[in-house]
N, C-alpha and C positions, 0 to 999 in steps of 0.2 A: 505493499500499501505506500504512495506517497506519501511525502513529509508535508506536515501544515506550516505553515507561520509557527499557530500556537505550540506545535511541537518544538520548534528549534529558538523559539525569543528570550530575548531577559525578561524575566516579571516582575510587575512593580517595579521599574525604574524610578530613580531617581528626579523627581520634577519640578518644577517653580511654578511660584504666582508670578502674573503681569508687576507687583507690585513687589517685588522681592530686589532691595536693590543690586544694581550690574555688577556690583563688588561683588558681594555675596556668594551669587552667580560661578561669575571668573573663581572663588575660590573654589568652588565645589568640582568645575569642569578641570583647577589643574590638581589638585589632590586625589580624583580620581583618576585621573588622566582620561577623561571623554570628551569627544569633541561636539558633543551640542546636546540638548535636555527640552523637554517634553517642557511647553508652558499650560499650567489649564487655569481652571476657576475655580470657585469656593466646590463644586460639585465636581470635581476632578474633569470635566470636557476640556479636551484640548481647542485650545484657543490660539496658539502658537508655535514657534520653534526658534530656542537661542541657539546658534553657531558658532563655530570659529570665526565661520564669514561675516556673519553680524559683527561682530567682536571689533574684528581687525580695522572698522571706521575710528574704532577710539583711539588706536596710534596713529594712523597714518592720514588722519585729516582729511578734508575733501575739498577737491579741483571746481571752482567755480565755472561754470558751460562757458564753449568758447559763445564770444556774440560778434559782431560787427554793429557798425555805429554808420547808419548814410541818415546827413542831414540831422537830423533830433527824435532818430528813431531808433531804436536797441532793435536788434535781428538777431535771436538765437540761434546758433550753429548746430544744439546741442538741447534738448528736452532742461528746459529751466526749473522743472517739476519735479526729474529726478533729484536735484542736485538738494533741491531743499528734501526730500526722502532723505537723502546720505548725510546732511548736514543734523539732520534730527537723529539717525542712528550715531552721527561722531560725538552730539554732545548731548547724547540720552543719560540718565543717572537711575533707572528701572528698568528691568527687563522688559518691561509692557514697551517699553521708550526704542528700544532697539530691536527686539525678535523680529523674526517671518512669520505675517500672516496673513498675506495671499495665497492661495495657491496651495494650500497644502498636502500633502502627498499622505495619506496614509492606506493602512492595511487592517483586513483584521484575521482572528484569529486560523478561521477554518479556511483563510486561501491557500493553495497548493505552494509552496516554501520555491517551483522554481518558477511561478507565474509572478511572486512576490520580488525574486530576484534580477527578476527581466523588467520590472518597472522599474528597482532601482539601477539598473546598468543606464535604461533608455532616459528614465528623467537626471541622472546624475545626482544619485542622491547616495549618502554616506550611512543615514539610518530610515529606519520605517515605523512611524508610531503607530500601535498597534491598538485599536480602540473596539469596544464595544458597540451594540446596537444604538445607545445612549450617548454616544463620542466621548466616554469615560477611557480616560489609556489606560489599558490593563498591562502591557509592555512595548519593549521596543525592539524592531531587529534591526541589528548592525550586519554589515560585508562582513566583520569578526564570526558573528553569529552563523552567517552562510558556510563559511571559509573552515570555520571548527567543525560543522557537520561533512562538509563535504572528507575531511580527513579521517573523520569518524566511521563513514558509512561504507559499508562492504558492496563491491561491485557484481 
């Protein structure tokens, strides 16, 4: 019988809340040597993901969008909305201000492991939060979980 996400996922993952101070989340990630955390609300429902990529803005800062001026008009060569979002991430003090909350990619425990691995590959994500029917985080599937399963499976 093919393995499912529920067979391989890490159960009860460490999670943070949107109001968690960013420094606290960074410390958790560094001490536990993990590259991301699910962000949940009071009822355990997934509302975002905090990843190393989200945190890099804290160190690198943000470059304003390129523009040209013609007469008294400013013409942006890049989307200024993206600059505002990136600036918000760079200056954020809480997890909620920095986390990724758009287009969250999740899986459920009954999904075949092979399908979840393909989804991770296709979307280039390192981790998939595993949610139940109520949207509550019950586990997390990482690339490492899949590799460990591959190492222990018999052909």
